[in-house]
N, C-alpha and C positions, 0 to 999 in steps of 0.2 A: 493570374490571380484567386479566383474561389479558392485551389488551391490549392493555397496557402493558408490558408479559413480552412481547411478542411483537416489540412494536419497537423496546426496548431488544436482541432477542438481533437482529434483520436485522443490528440500528445498529453494536452489537462483533462479528456476522461479520463485516461491512463493514473492516471499522476493526482488522481479524485479513489479513481479506488485504492489506488496505495495508500493514501492517504485515511482510507473509512477502511482501512484492514492491518493495518498500521490500531489506531484508534479501535478501532477491539482490541487487539494485542494486549496495548496496553490498559483498556478498563479492564480482565481479565490477567495480568500479569500474578495475581497477590492470591487470586485463588485457588481451593484444595478439592483433594477424594478423595473418595476412600480404595476407589480402584488402582489403578493405571490406568488403564483401558479407558476411567473416564475419571483423570484428567481435561485440563483445557491441555490444547496441543494449536503450538504456535502457526498460526497460518500466511501465506505469503500468495500474492498475486502471480501468474507468468501472466505474461507474453510475449509478442510478434512482431517484426518489421510484418507488412504489407505493402504491393506496388501493382498495384493495379490500373495500367492504362497509363504506366510512369506517373503519374503520379504515388506516393509514398503515404506513410499512417500509422495508426497502431492497436494491432486488437487482442483486446482481451481471449488468454485463451477460458480462464481459468481460475481455479483458488484451491493450492491443496498445504494436505496438513505437514506438520513436521514432521521428521521421527525420529529424532530426538526425542531417548528417554525423558519421560519425567524426569523430577530430583521425589529419593522419599526423603520423608523423615521422622527422624521417631519423637510422634507424642502423645502418649498417654496415656495423659490425659484431653484428651481434644475429643471431642461428638462424633467427629465422622473420623477417628482412627480405627482400620482395623483390627482384629484379631489380633495382631501381634503389636498393636504398636503404631503402628508405623500409619503416617498421610502423604500423596501424592499434591505435587507443587507441579502448577507449567513448565512448560517446557519453551516458557518465554525470555528475550533475553533485553532486562527493560532498553543497554544499552547502545544493539544491536538496532531496534523497533525507533528509539528517538530518533542515532539517523537514520532510517531508512522515513522517520516521518523531514526532518531532519529536510531529507535535495529530496522528496518527496515536494516538499514546499515549496522548495528553492529548482525545480524543478518546472511547474506550477504556474510559479509566477515568470521563471520566461519567456517562456510562451504567452504570458498573455502583453508580455513589453513588446515579446514580437506579431504580435497581429496590434497595441495600438499601434507599434514603429511601421506595419503594413498601414493600417487606416493614414495617417497622417502623411506617406508616401504617395498616395492614391488620392486625398486631397490635395496637399502642392498639386501634382499633376494634372486635376483635372483646372486648377488656377491659372498652370501656365494655358489654357486654351484662350481664358478670356480675354 
């Protein structure tokens, strides 16, 4: 039974990381910079399934930055524009990030429900022994 709690706990931790990274991306979606290198780059967590002694789970391997080019906008009046009048917006796709947030939230919720169901089943099993 402990393995169920470990698996669900690692999955919840992974979804929590995913939600935090998504929130950071959305918070920086409208940021601009004066160079392409300084523009905010979307970040995504990388996970791997783990199996140790017949017990599974999820492991975070880190966070990677998107290689997509930032959006280049012509805005010569902007205080951050370069010599040619361009500013560079982040490469965050807000629609993609909202889909990630909904998916991570639902996955987290599913694991909470799994833990609650497991707890209920354990309590019912204990009551049978009375």
